[in-house]
C-alpha positions as CSV (number, residue, x, y, z in Angstrom):
1,M,3.7,20.1,-15.9
2,K,5.1,22.3,-13.3
3,N,3.0,24.3,-10.8
4,L,-0.3,22.9,-12.0
5,T,-3.1,22.7,-9.4
6,I,-5.3,19.6,-9.3
7,F,-8.8,20.6,-10.4
8,F,-9.6,21.2,-14.1
9,I,-12.4,23.5,-15.3
10,T,-12.9,24.1,-19.0
11,L,-14.0,27.7,-19.6
12,F,-13.8,28.1,-23.4
13,I,-12.5,26.5,-26.5
14,S,-8.8,25.6,-26.5
15,V,-8.3,27.5,-23.2
16,S,-8.9,25.9,-19.8
17,V,-8.5,27.2,-16.3
18,F,-7.2,24.8,-13.7
19,A,-8.4,26.0,-10.3
20,Q,-8.0,25.2,-6.6
21,N,-9.6,28.0,-4.6
22,E,-7.5,31.1,-5.5
23,G,-4.8,29.2,-7.4
24,R,-5.3,29.5,-11.1
25,I,-3.6,28.4,-14.3
26,I,-4.7,28.9,-17.9
27,N,-3.3,26.2,-20.2
28,L,-2.4,27.5,-23.6
29,N,-1.6,24.2,-25.3
30,G,-3.3,23.5,-28.6
31,K,-3.3,25.0,-32.1
32,W,-1.8,28.4,-32.5
33,D,-1.9,30.6,-35.6
34,F,1.5,30.3,-37.2
35,D,3.7,31.7,-40.0
36,Q,7.3,32.5,-40.8
37,T,9.2,35.6,-41.9
38,I,12.7,36.3,-43.3
39,N,13.1,39.4,-41.1
40,A,12.4,39.8,-37.4
41,F,9.0,41.5,-38.0
42,P,5.7,39.7,-37.6
43,P,3.9,38.5,-40.6
44,H,1.1,40.7,-42.1
45,E,-1.2,37.7,-41.8
46,F,-1.1,34.2,-40.4
47,T,-1.7,31.5,-43.1
48,R,-0.9,28.4,-41.1
49,T,-1.6,26.7,-37.7
50,C,0.9,24.8,-35.5
51,P,0.3,22.7,-32.4
52,V,1.9,23.6,-29.1
53,P,3.7,21.7,-27.8
54,G,5.4,20.6,-31.0
55,L,8.0,21.9,-33.6
56,I,7.5,23.8,-36.7
57,H,7.4,20.7,-38.9
58,L,3.9,20.1,-37.6
59,A,2.6,23.4,-39.2
60,E,-0.4,23.1,-41.5
61,P,-0.1,23.8,-44.3
62,R,3.5,22.7,-44.2
63,A,6.3,25.3,-43.7
64,K,8.0,26.4,-46.9
65,D,11.3,24.4,-46.3
66,Y,9.7,21.2,-45.0
67,D,11.0,19.1,-47.9
68,K,14.5,20.3,-47.4
69,L,14.4,19.7,-43.6
70,F,13.0,16.2,-44.0
71,K,14.5,14.9,-47.2
72,K,14.9,11.1,-47.2
73,P,18.2,10.1,-48.8
74,N,18.1,7.8,-51.8
75,Q,21.2,5.9,-50.7
76,V,23.5,5.7,-47.7
77,L,26.7,7.6,-48.0
78,A,29.4,6.9,-45.4
79,D,30.1,10.0,-43.3
80,D,31.2,10.8,-39.8
81,S,30.0,14.3,-38.9
82,Y,28.2,17.4,-40.1
83,D,28.8,21.2,-39.6
84,Y,25.4,22.7,-38.7
85,R,26.5,26.0,-40.3
86,E,26.2,24.5,-43.8
87,L,22.6,25.4,-44.2
88,D,20.6,24.1,-47.2
89,Y,17.7,26.4,-46.6
90,E,17.2,30.1,-45.8
91,P,16.7,30.5,-42.0
92,K,13.4,32.1,-40.9
93,Y,11.7,33.5,-37.8
94,S,8.7,31.4,-36.7
95,W,5.7,33.3,-35.3
96,Y,3.0,31.8,-33.0
97,K,-0.2,33.8,-32.2
98,K,-3.0,33.0,-29.8
99,M,-6.0,35.0,-28.7
100,V,-6.9,34.4,-25.0
101,K,-9.7,35.8,-23.0
102,I,-8.6,36.4,-19.4
103,P,-11.5,36.1,-16.9
104,A,-12.4,39.5,-15.3
105,E,-12.4,37.9,-11.8
106,L,-8.6,37.4,-12.1
107,N,-8.1,41.1,-12.2
108,G,-5.9,42.0,-9.2
109,S,-3.8,38.9,-9.6
110,E,-0.2,38.8,-10.6
111,A,0.3,36.9,-13.9
112,M,3.2,35.0,-15.3
113,L,3.6,33.4,-18.7
114,T,5.6,30.1,-18.7
115,V,7.0,28.4,-21.8
116,L,8.4,25.1,-20.5
117,K,10.8,24.6,-23.4
118,S,11.3,26.6,-26.6
119,K,14.1,26.8,-29.1
120,Y,16.0,28.9,-30.4
121,V,15.8,32.4,-28.9
122,T,12.3,33.1,-27.8
123,Q,10.7,36.5,-27.8
124,V,7.2,37.2,-26.4
125,Y,4.8,40.1,-27.0
126,I,1.4,40.5,-25.4
127,N,-1.0,43.0,-26.7
128,G,1.8,44.7,-28.6
129,Q,4.1,45.0,-25.5
130,D,7.5,43.4,-25.4
131,V,7.5,41.3,-22.3
132,G,10.9,39.7,-22.7
133,Q,13.4,37.4,-24.5
134,S,15.3,34.2,-23.6
135,V,18.1,32.2,-25.1
136,S,17.3,29.1,-23.0
137,C,16.3,26.2,-25.1
138,Y,15.8,23.4,-22.6
139,T,14.5,25.0,-19.4
140,P,11.4,26.9,-18.5
141,I,11.1,30.5,-19.7
142,D,9.1,32.7,-17.4
143,F,7.8,36.2,-18.1
144,K,5.9,38.5,-15.7
145,V,3.0,39.8,-17.8
146,T,0.6,41.4,-15.4
147,N,0.8,44.9,-16.8
148,A,0.5,43.7,-20.4
149,L,-2.8,41.8,-19.9
150,K,-6.4,43.1,-20.3
151,F,-8.6,41.4,-17.8
152,G,-12.1,40.5,-19.0
153,E,-11.1,40.9,-22.6
154,E,-9.3,39.1,-25.5
155,N,-5.5,39.2,-25.4
156,E,-3.1,38.6,-28.2
157,I,-0.1,36.5,-27.3
158,L,2.7,36.6,-29.9
159,I,5.8,34.4,-29.6
160,R,8.7,34.6,-32.0
161,V,11.2,31.7,-32.2
162,G,14.5,31.9,-34.0
163,E,16.9,29.4,-35.6
164,R,19.8,27.5,-34.2
165,I,22.2,29.4,-36.5
166,W,21.2,32.6,-34.6
167,L,21.7,31.2,-31.1
168,P,24.2,33.5,-29.4
169,P,27.5,32.0,-28.2
170,Q,26.7,32.6,-24.5
171,A,23.7,30.2,-24.6
172,A,24.3,26.7,-23.2
173,G,22.9,25.2,-26.3
174,S,25.8,23.2,-27.7
175,T,26.0,21.3,-31.0
176,D,25.6,17.7,-32.1
177,K,27.9,16.9,-35.0
178,E,25.6,13.9,-35.8
179,K,22.7,16.3,-36.5
180,V,22.0,18.1,-39.8
181,H,18.9,20.1,-39.1
182,Y,17.9,21.8,-35.8
183,I,14.1,22.1,-36.0
184,P,12.9,25.1,-33.9
185,G,9.6,25.5,-32.1
186,I,7.8,25.6,-28.8
187,W,8.3,22.0,-27.7
188,D,6.7,21.8,-24.2
189,D,3.7,23.2,-22.4
190,V,2.8,26.8,-22.3
191,F,0.5,28.3,-19.6
192,L,-0.5,31.5,-17.8
193,S,-0.4,31.3,-14.0
194,F,-2.0,33.7,-11.6
195,S,-1.2,34.4,-7.9
196,G,-1.1,37.0,-5.2
197,K,1.8,39.3,-4.6
198,Q,4.0,36.3,-3.7
199,K,4.3,33.2,-5.9
200,I,5.9,29.8,-5.6
201,Y,8.2,30.3,-8.6
202,K,10.2,27.1,-8.2
203,N,10.3,24.2,-5.8
204,L,12.3,21.1,-5.0
205,I,11.1,18.2,-2.9
206,L,14.3,16.3,-2.0
207,P,13.8,12.9,-0.3
208,S,16.1,11.1,2.2
209,V,15.1,7.5,2.8
210,K,18.1,7.0,5.1
211,N,17.2,10.0,7.3
212,K,13.4,9.6,7.0
213,K,12.7,13.1,5.9
214,V,12.1,15.4,2.9
215,T,13.8,18.7,2.4
216,V,11.5,21.3,0.7
217,K,13.2,24.2,-1.1
218,L,11.1,27.0,-2.4
219,L,12.1,29.9,-4.6
220,V,9.5,32.6,-3.9
221,R,8.9,35.4,-6.4
222,N,7.9,38.6,-4.6
223,F,5.9,40.9,-6.9
224,Y,5.8,43.9,-4.6
225,P,7.7,46.9,-6.1
226,Q,11.3,47.5,-4.9
227,Q,11.9,50.3,-2.4
228,I,11.5,53.6,-4.2
229,M,11.0,56.2,-1.5
230,Y,12.9,56.4,1.7
231,G,11.2,54.3,4.3
232,D,9.3,52.0,1.8
233,P,9.4,48.3,2.8
234,M,12.3,46.2,1.4
235,T,10.9,42.8,2.5
236,D,7.7,41.0,3.3
237,S,6.9,38.1,5.5
238,V,5.8,34.8,4.0
239,K,4.6,31.4,5.2
240,A,4.3,28.1,3.3
241,E,2.3,25.2,4.6
242,V,3.4,21.8,3.2
243,I,1.1,18.7,3.4
244,I,2.5,15.4,2.1
245,K,0.0,12.8,0.9
246,E,0.1,9.4,-0.9
247,K,-0.7,10.3,-4.5
248,V,-3.2,7.5,-5.1
249,S,-5.0,7.2,-1.7
250,G,-4.7,10.8,-0.6
251,K,-3.6,9.7,2.9
252,Q,-1.7,12.4,4.7
253,V,1.7,11.2,6.0
254,A,3.5,14.4,7.0
255,K,3.3,18.2,7.1
256,G,5.5,21.2,7.8
257,V,5.7,25.0,7.7
258,I,8.2,27.3,6.2
259,S,8.3,30.9,7.4
260,G,10.6,33.7,6.4
261,E,11.2,37.1,4.7
262,T,11.3,37.7,1.0
263,T,13.0,40.6,-0.8
264,R,10.7,42.8,-2.9
265,D,10.6,42.3,-6.7
266,N,13.1,39.5,-6.3
267,E,13.5,35.8,-5.7
268,T,14.1,34.4,-2.2
269,Q,14.9,30.8,-1.3
270,L,13.3,29.2,1.7
271,T,14.0,25.7,3.1
272,V,12.4,23.4,5.6
273,E,13.1,19.7,6.6
274,I,10.0,17.6,7.2
275,P,10.2,14.2,9.0
276,I,8.3,11.4,7.4
277,N,7.8,7.9,8.8
278,N,6.2,4.7,7.6
279,F,6.7,5.7,4.0
280,K,6.9,3.5,0.9
281,K,10.1,3.6,-1.2
282,W,10.2,4.4,-4.9
283,S,12.0,2.1,-7.3
284,P,11.6,0.9,-10.9
285,E,10.1,-2.2,-9.4
286,T,7.7,-0.4,-7.0
287,P,7.2,3.2,-8.3
288,F,5.3,4.6,-5.4
289,L,4.6,8.3,-5.5
290,Y,3.7,11.0,-3.1
291,E,2.3,14.6,-3.5
292,A,3.3,17.7,-1.7
293,E,0.6,20.4,-1.5
294,I,2.3,23.7,-0.8
295,K,0.1,26.7,0.1
296,L,1.8,30.1,0.3
297,Y,0.6,32.9,2.5
298,D,1.6,36.6,2.0
299,G,1.6,37.5,5.7
300,N,-1.8,35.9,6.6
301,K,-3.3,36.2,3.1
302,F,-3.4,33.2,0.8
303,S,-1.2,33.9,-2.3
304,D,-0.4,30.7,-4.2
305,V,-0.6,27.0,-4.2
306,V,1.3,24.2,-5.9
307,V,0.9,20.4,-6.0
308,E,4.1,18.5,-6.8
309,K,4.7,14.8,-7.2
310,F,7.8,13.1,-5.8
311,G,9.1,9.7,-4.6
312,M,11.0,8.5,-1.6
313,R,14.2,7.1,-2.8
314,D,18.0,7.3,-2.2
315,F,20.4,6.9,-5.1
316,E,24.1,6.9,-4.3
317,R,27.5,5.4,-5.2
318,R,29.5,3.3,-2.8
319,G,32.9,2.6,-4.3
320,K,32.3,1.3,-7.8
321,Y,28.6,0.5,-7.5
322,F,25.3,2.2,-7.5
323,Y,22.9,1.8,-4.5
324,L,19.2,2.4,-4.7
325,N,17.6,2.6,-1.2
326,S,20.8,1.1,0.3
327,E,20.8,-2.0,-2.0
328,K,23.3,-2.5,-4.8
329,Y,21.6,-1.8,-8.0
330,Y,22.9,-2.6,-11.5
331,L,21.6,-0.4,-14.4
332,R,20.5,-2.1,-17.6
333,G,19.1,-0.2,-20.6
334,S,19.8,2.1,-23.5
335,N,19.8,5.7,-24.7
336,I,17.2,8.0,-26.2
337,T,18.4,10.8,-28.5
338,L,15.2,12.7,-28.9
339,H,16.7,15.8,-30.5
340,R,18.1,13.6,-33.3
341,F,14.7,12.0,-33.7
342,F,13.2,15.5,-34.1
343,E,14.8,15.6,-37.6
344,D,13.6,12.1,-38.6
345,P,11.0,12.5,-41.4
346,D,8.9,9.9,-39.6
347,C,8.9,11.8,-36.3
348,Q,5.8,13.9,-36.8
349,A,3.9,14.4,-33.5
350,L,5.0,11.1,-31.9
351,P,7.1,12.7,-29.1
352,W,4.0,14.3,-27.8
353,N,1.8,11.2,-28.0
354,R,1.5,9.9,-24.5
355,E,0.6,6.3,-25.5
356,W,3.5,6.1,-28.0
357,V,6.0,7.5,-25.5
358,K,4.9,5.1,-22.8
359,K,5.4,2.1,-25.1
360,L,8.8,3.4,-26.1
361,L,10.0,4.5,-22.7
362,I,8.4,2.1,-20.4
363,D,6.6,-1.0,-21.9
364,D,9.2,-2.1,-24.4
365,P,12.2,-1.6,-22.1
366,K,10.6,-3.3,-19.2
367,S,9.7,-6.3,-21.4
368,I,13.4,-7.0,-21.9
369,D,14.4,-6.3,-18.3
370,W,15.7,-2.8,-18.8
371,N,15.4,-0.6,-15.7
372,A,17.3,2.5,-16.9
373,M,17.6,4.9,-19.8
374,R,20.0,7.7,-20.6
375,I,18.3,10.8,-22.0
376,C,21.1,11.6,-24.3
377,V,22.4,14.8,-26.0
378,G,19.3,16.8,-25.0
379,I,16.5,16.5,-22.5
380,V,12.9,15.6,-23.2
381,P,9.4,17.1,-22.7
382,D,8.3,17.1,-19.0
383,F,5.6,14.4,-19.3
384,W,8.3,11.9,-20.4
385,Y,9.8,12.3,-16.9
386,D,6.3,11.9,-15.4
387,L,5.9,8.6,-17.1
388,A,9.3,7.4,-15.8
389,D,8.2,8.4,-12.3
390,E,4.8,6.8,-12.5
391,Y,5.8,3.5,-14.1
392,G,9.3,3.1,-12.9
393,M,12.3,3.9,-15.0
394,V,15.7,5.2,-13.8
395,L,17.1,8.0,-15.9
396,Q,20.5,9.6,-16.6
397,N,19.4,13.0,-17.7
398,E,21.9,14.6,-20.1
399,W,22.2,18.2,-21.3
400,L,22.9,18.8,-25.0
401,Y,26.6,19.5,-24.3
402,W,28.9,17.7,-26.7
403,Q,30.9,20.2,-28.6
404,N,32.0,23.2,-26.4
405,H,29.3,25.9,-26.4
406,G,28.2,28.5,-23.9
407,W,29.6,31.1,-21.5
408,N,30.1,30.2,-17.9
409,E,27.5,32.5,-16.3
410,Q,24.8,31.5,-18.9
411,I,25.7,27.8,-18.4
412,R,25.3,28.4,-14.6
413,E,21.9,30.0,-15.1
414,E,20.5,27.3,-17.4
415,F,22.0,24.4,-15.4
416,T,20.6,25.8,-12.2
417,D,17.2,26.2,-13.8
418,W,17.5,22.6,-15.0
419,V,18.0,21.3,-11.5
420,W,15.0,23.3,-10.2
421,S,12.8,22.3,-13.2
422,D,13.5,18.5,-13.3
423,G,14.7,17.9,-9.7
424,N,11.4,16.6,-8.3
425,H,11.4,13.5,-10.6
426,P,12.4,10.4,-8.6
427,G,13.2,8.6,-11.9
428,I,16.1,11.1,-12.6
429,V,19.0,9.8,-10.5
430,I,22.0,11.2,-12.5
431,W,22.6,14.7,-13.8
432,D,24.7,14.3,-17.0
433,A,26.4,17.6,-17.7
434,I,28.7,16.8,-20.6
435,N,28.9,14.2,-23.3
436,E,32.4,13.0,-24.4
437,N,34.0,16.3,-23.5
438,V,35.6,18.2,-20.7
439,N,34.9,21.6,-19.2
440,S,36.8,22.7,-16.1
441,Y,34.3,25.3,-15.1
442,I,31.4,22.8,-15.2
443,G,33.3,20.0,-13.5
444,N,35.2,21.9,-10.8
445,T,33.0,25.0,-10.1
446,L,29.4,24.5,-11.2
447,I,28.8,20.9,-10.3
448,P,30.0,21.3,-6.7
449,E,27.7,24.3,-6.4
450,L,24.7,22.5,-7.8
451,Q,25.4,19.5,-5.5
452,K,24.5,21.8,-2.6
453,L,21.2,22.7,-4.3
454,D,20.4,19.0,-4.9
455,P,22.5,16.6,-2.9
456,T,20.3,13.6,-3.7
457,R,21.8,12.8,-7.1
458,I,25.1,11.9,-8.8
459,W,26.7,14.1,-11.4
460,D,28.4,12.9,-14.6
461,A,31.0,15.3,-16.0
462,G,31.5,13.5,-19.3
463,Y,35.1,12.5,-20.0
464,M,36.4,14.3,-17.0
465,Q,38.2,11.8,-14.8
466,E,40.3,12.0,-11.6
467,K,43.2,13.9,-13.4
468,D,40.7,16.6,-14.6
469,L,38.8,17.1,-11.3
470,V,39.9,19.0,-8.2
471,G,37.7,16.9,-6.0
472,V,36.5,13.3,-6.1
473,D,35.6,11.7,-9.4
474,P,32.3,10.0,-8.7
475,L,31.4,8.6,-12.1
476,D,33.0,7.8,-15.4
477,E,31.2,7.0,-18.7
478,P,33.2,4.5,-20.7
479,H,32.0,4.4,-24.3
480,L,33.2,0.9,-25.3
481,Y,33.1,1.0,-29.1
482,R,35.1,-2.0,-30.3
483,A,36.0,-2.5,-33.9
484,G,33.8,0.4,-35.1
485,W,35.7,3.6,-35.8
486,Q,38.7,1.7,-37.0
487,L,36.7,-0.4,-39.5
488,M,35.1,2.7,-40.8
489,Q,38.4,4.5,-41.4
490,E,40.5,1.6,-42.7
491,K,40.9,1.0,-46.4
492,D,41.4,-2.7,-45.8
493,P,39.3,-3.5,-42.7
494,I,39.8,-7.3,-42.9
495,K,43.6,-6.9,-43.0
496,Y,43.3,-4.5,-40.0
497,L,41.2,-7.1,-38.1
498,T,43.7,-9.8,-38.9
499,E,46.5,-7.8,-37.5
500,N,44.4,-6.3,-34.7
501,P,41.9,-9.1,-33.8
502,Y,38.7,-8.2,-32.1
503,R,37.8,-11.3,-30.1
504,L,34.1,-10.7,-30.1
505,G,32.4,-12.8,-27.5
506,K,35.6,-13.4,-25.4
507,M,34.4,-12.3,-22.0
508,D,37.7,-11.0,-20.6
509,D,39.1,-9.4,-23.7
510,W,39.8,-5.9,-22.5
511,E,42.2,-3.8,-24.5
512,Q,45.1,-2.0,-22.9
513,N,43.5,1.4,-23.2
514,Q,40.3,0.1,-21.5
515,L,42.0,-1.3,-18.4
516,K,41.8,2.1,-16.8
517,Y,38.1,1.6,-16.4
518,L,38.7,-1.6,-14.5
519,E,41.3,-0.1,-12.3
520,A,39.6,3.3,-11.6
521,S,38.1,4.1,-8.2
522,A,35.1,5.9,-9.7
523,T,31.8,4.2,-10.6
524,Q,31.8,3.0,-14.2
525,L,28.6,3.5,-16.2
526,V,29.0,2.2,-19.7
527,N,26.4,4.4,-21.4
528,E,27.4,3.8,-25.0
529,Y,28.6,0.8,-27.0
530,G,27.6,-1.1,-30.1
531,W,29.1,0.4,-33.3
532,N,26.9,-1.5,-35.7
533,W,23.9,0.7,-36.4
534,L,21.3,0.0,-39.1
535,W,18.5,2.2,-40.3
536,R,15.0,0.8,-39.8
537,D,14.8,-0.6,-43.3
538,G,18.0,-2.6,-42.7
539,Q,20.4,-0.4,-44.5
540,P,23.7,0.6,-42.8
541,A,23.8,4.0,-41.1
542,K,26.2,6.7,-42.3
543,L,28.8,5.6,-39.7
544,T,28.6,1.9,-40.4
545,K,28.3,1.5,-44.1
546,N,31.9,0.4,-44.5
547,I,31.6,-2.0,-41.6
548,Y,28.7,-3.9,-43.1
549,D,30.1,-3.8,-46.6
550,N,33.2,-5.6,-45.4
551,L,31.8,-8.0,-42.8
552,V,28.7,-9.3,-44.7
553,G,29.2,-7.8,-48.2
554,E,27.8,-4.8,-50.1
555,N,25.0,-6.9,-51.5
556,A,24.0,-8.4,-48.1
557,T,20.3,-8.8,-47.5
558,V,18.5,-7.0,-44.7
559,K,18.1,-10.2,-42.9
560,E,21.9,-10.8,-43.0
561,R,22.7,-7.4,-41.7
562,R,20.2,-7.6,-38.9
563,R,21.5,-11.1,-38.0
564,L,25.0,-9.7,-37.6
565,Q,23.8,-6.7,-35.6
566,S,21.8,-8.7,-33.1
567,Y,24.6,-11.2,-32.6
568,W,27.3,-8.5,-32.2
569,L,25.2,-6.6,-29.7
570,S,24.4,-9.7,-27.7
571,C,28.1,-10.6,-27.5
572,E,29.2,-7.1,-26.5
573,T,26.4,-6.9,-23.9
574,E,27.5,-10.2,-22.4
575,W,31.1,-9.1,-22.4
576,I,30.4,-5.8,-20.5
577,R,27.9,-7.4,-18.1
578,G,30.4,-10.2,-17.3
579,E,32.7,-7.6,-15.8
580,R,31.1,-7.1,-12.5
581,T,32.7,-3.8,-11.7
582,M,30.7,-2.1,-14.5
583,A,27.8,-0.6,-12.5
584,G,25.6,0.0,-15.5
585,V,25.3,-1.1,-19.1
586,L,23.3,1.2,-21.5
587,A,23.5,0.2,-25.2
588,F,23.3,2.9,-27.9
589,C,20.7,3.6,-29.2
590,H,16.9,3.0,-28.4
591,L,15.6,6.0,-30.5
592,T,17.4,8.3,-32.9
593,N,17.1,9.8,-36.4
594,N,16.5,6.8,-38.8
595,Y,18.3,8.6,-41.7
596,G,21.3,9.8,-39.7
597,Y,24.7,8.7,-38.5
598,T,23.5,6.0,-36.2
599,G,20.3,4.0,-35.8
600,D,17.9,2.3,-33.3
601,W,16.6,-1.2,-33.1
602,Y,13.0,-0.7,-34.2
603,I,12.1,-1.7,-37.8
604,N,9.8,-0.4,-40.5
605,N,7.6,2.6,-39.5
606,I,8.6,4.0,-36.1
607,K,5.0,4.9,-35.3
608,D,4.2,1.2,-34.9
609,L,7.3,0.6,-32.6
610,E,7.9,-2.8,-34.3
611,I,10.6,-4.6,-32.4
612,G,13.6,-5.8,-34.5
613,P,15.8,-8.9,-33.9
614,S,18.3,-6.9,-31.8
615,L,15.7,-5.9,-29.2
616,K,14.4,-9.5,-29.1
617,W,17.9,-10.8,-28.4
618,F,18.5,-8.2,-25.8
619,K,15.8,-10.0,-23.7
620,H,18.5,-12.7,-23.3
621,S,21.7,-10.7,-23.0
622,F,20.1,-8.2,-20.5
623,A,18.3,-10.8,-18.4
624,P,19.2,-10.0,-14.7
625,T,20.4,-13.5,-14.3
626,N,21.8,-15.6,-17.2
627,V,24.7,-17.8,-18.3
628,F,26.9,-16.6,-21.2
629,I,29.4,-18.4,-23.4
630,D,33.1,-17.4,-23.1
631,L,34.3,-17.9,-26.7
632,A,35.5,-15.7,-29.5
633,D,33.4,-15.4,-32.6
634,Q,34.7,-17.1,-35.7
635,R,31.9,-16.4,-38.1
636,Y,32.2,-12.7,-38.7
637,F,35.6,-11.8,-37.3
638,P,38.9,-13.5,-38.3
639,N,39.6,-15.3,-35.0
640,G,41.0,-18.5,-36.4
641,F,39.4,-21.9,-36.3
642,Y,39.4,-25.3,-34.4
643,R,40.8,-28.6,-35.7
644,P,38.6,-31.6,-36.2
645,G,38.5,-33.9,-33.2
646,E,40.0,-31.2,-31.0
647,Q,38.8,-30.8,-27.4
648,L,37.1,-27.4,-27.1
649,V,37.5,-26.3,-23.5
650,F,35.8,-23.1,-22.4
651,N,33.8,-21.4,-19.6
652,L,30.2,-20.7,-19.2
653,I,29.8,-17.4,-17.3
654,G,26.9,-17.1,-14.8
655,I,26.1,-13.6,-13.8
656,N,23.5,-12.3,-11.3
657,D,22.3,-8.7,-10.8
658,L,19.9,-9.6,-8.1
659,N,20.2,-9.5,-4.3
660,K,19.4,-13.2,-3.9
661,K,21.0,-16.4,-5.2
662,V,19.5,-17.9,-8.3
663,P,19.6,-21.7,-8.8
664,G,18.9,-23.3,-12.2
665,T,20.0,-25.6,-15.0
666,V,22.3,-24.7,-17.8
667,T,22.5,-26.8,-21.0
668,A,25.4,-26.3,-23.4
669,K,24.8,-27.6,-26.9
670,L,27.0,-28.0,-30.0
671,I,24.8,-27.8,-33.2
672,D,25.9,-28.3,-36.8
673,S,24.9,-26.3,-39.8
674,K,21.8,-28.5,-40.4
675,G,20.5,-28.1,-36.9
676,N,21.6,-31.5,-35.6
677,L,22.7,-31.8,-32.0
678,V,26.3,-33.0,-32.0
679,S,27.1,-32.7,-28.2
680,E,25.3,-31.7,-25.1
681,L,26.3,-30.8,-21.5
682,I,23.9,-30.3,-18.6
683,K,24.8,-28.8,-15.2
684,E,22.9,-27.7,-12.1
685,I,24.2,-24.4,-10.9
686,E,23.6,-21.7,-8.4
687,I,24.7,-18.1,-9.0
688,P,25.3,-16.0,-5.8
689,P,23.8,-12.5,-5.4
690,Y,25.5,-9.8,-7.6
691,Q,28.2,-12.3,-8.6
692,R,29.8,-14.0,-11.5
693,I,30.7,-17.7,-11.6
694,N,32.8,-19.6,-14.1
695,I,31.4,-23.0,-15.1
696,P,33.9,-25.2,-16.9
697,A,32.6,-26.9,-20.1
698,F,34.1,-28.8,-23.0
699,F,33.1,-30.5,-26.2
700,T,35.0,-33.0,-28.4
701,L,34.7,-31.4,-31.8
702,P,33.5,-33.5,-34.7
703,Q,35.6,-34.6,-37.6
704,K,33.3,-32.9,-40.1
705,Q,34.5,-29.5,-41.0
706,G,32.2,-26.5,-41.3
707,G,30.3,-23.9,-39.2
708,Y,28.9,-24.8,-35.7
709,L,26.7,-23.1,-33.2
710,V,27.6,-23.2,-29.5
711,L,24.4,-22.6,-27.6
712,A,23.8,-22.2,-23.8
713,E,20.3,-22.4,-22.4
714,F,19.6,-21.4,-18.8
715,V,16.4,-22.1,-17.0
716,K,15.9,-20.8,-13.5
717,N,14.3,-23.2,-11.0
718,G,10.6,-22.7,-11.0
719,S,10.6,-21.0,-14.4
720,T,9.9,-22.2,-17.9
721,E,11.6,-19.3,-19.6
722,I,14.7,-20.4,-21.6
723,L,17.5,-17.7,-21.6
724,K,20.1,-18.1,-24.4
725,S,23.6,-17.2,-25.3
726,R,25.3,-18.2,-28.6
727,R,28.7,-18.3,-30.3
728,Y,29.7,-19.3,-33.8
729,I,32.8,-21.3,-34.3
730,K,34.5,-23.0,-37.3
731,V,36.0,-26.5,-37.5
732,S,38.8,-26.4,-40.0
733,N,39.7,-23.3,-42.0
734,V,36.6,-23.2,-44.2
735,D,35.6,-20.2,-46.3
736,N,32.1,-18.9,-45.8
737,P,30.6,-22.0,-44.1
738,D,26.9,-22.3,-43.3
739,F,25.7,-21.9,-39.7
740,W,22.5,-23.0,-38.0
741,E,20.3,-20.0,-37.1
742,I,18.1,-19.9,-34.0
743,E,15.3,-17.5,-33.1
744,P,15.5,-15.5,-29.8
């Protein structure tokens, strides 16, 4: 939560005051009275309650259209997009009401109401006074409310939230054609903050490991009235003291002072650079955090205080690679599409459950050697970023900008607020402005402007490349979907594959239109691939029904579909990671709407976060160091066959993401359909730092026709963990042979 001080004192039920001397915040999270209306007038009575933060689907009793918003389909129907304007319910205004007693001792303070995130179009009334409206859906909404409050008395706070269909065209809200319902609501923290006449409205703590300093930027809100009479003051002096401490130990490591003049009834930016020595660097492996305590003085009078967490880390690109704290750093991970998950009938309150989110975002990914996550087509509640900071996860933070939406000046306002709001999180290393689209204003005007505000991160401008950009193209986002869209569209997919073979598992099989990624000078972050989604019950997703029906049959079992999915994903992960110029590999998708166009890799009820076969196999294909098999699949894709007695010559591909050489033993095995070992090859190898090596291997194939498993097992010296890679081949042109299955 932004601008929260560090001591907590509960004053009365559902309202708490956090205090540190004169700095005060009243947390308004909890249950609010709730109801809905067809017209933009408040309800005569409130018949429901709804938690904040949350969305309207959490109202009790349920909102009127709940069953329409969260209808589970009876069957999967192949589809590729949805127009959000095709509503299947009548849109409504959602009203939240809370009674709050403001302590009398706060009288004389300036008050601001902050709604960290609310959608869509938020209007606020306090004690019957209209205090403002905002179209922002993903950044903090702040209202000055001093004159509307009654100190020492009960106050009525009334918040009205609209629907996505009413979001005006200037809002930087965008659309997602793989969503059906856009659930409105107040989906992040709400609080009242009190200060003197000058307030720390926003702050950025920007680290530089290389230069051993932090740059502190403050946006100070001056509440004194503007000049009215001739000779009235126009500005006021202000001073901020910054003390930097280790978060856990409290040890002070640096301090600095900012002094300046602020414009009355306006916002003024102040900046200071503070040297810092003998610090500990932040990384996913060692997520060490600091705190900056910032005290603001109006002249010599204390006015406000903020405590902000941050980490000392540098993240940059050098050529085609990412560097974290001056060391080459490969990203491995996935995507989270939380705004799609919001319309999942099983979503409920899970996105605001800290333990559930920690397992999803931190524990499960780290267990399979992921160090990165793309927050995709829409950002997340603030505490998600706190978890990434605290436990160590690198994030690519993406705005919900897919289809073109928004007017330039409003995009500028919301994107600027976005940087101020999320810019203190060391886990966020990439701002992702656009998904699979181009926008010249964003790429060529706005991003260069925002890089001056925050020079510590890289910007991703979607599908904008060197030809689209006036300046340097720092980062491209290849979405390597092989044999997906074509299979969905083709009337005869097998014929198409025969004529246009997909050599799944062949490590250097790059199509002509993908060679541009290998030849580009920009850093290449593959943040989407894997067109083979299943729902959590094992049914194909809307985009993949035709794929599974053709590759494993319409009557395939859940086990057969999951088996294909995990194998396909493993092969594609190995293929992309084997190309050492790819700086990051993020599979799609770790969390989404279970009943939508794509799918994630959990199974059964999402509240339990039960890991499916694909996630288990990712432990092998995403291992920082492993040995992969360079052979095309012959089980699922029509890639021919081998002859009995033929000598099968192929390469084992050793890859290493680490900064040190890794020695170990690789064993290649040929296994028949009964599980019998036919041939075996054992080699001692050593994989250099960050490199790929080719290890020649061969088997003399047996005379017996059928399906065979080629298995590679790699064990690092000093370890007992067996890391695997697998390929299925056929000896003779056999229809539907059996294959030996192994567990991850």
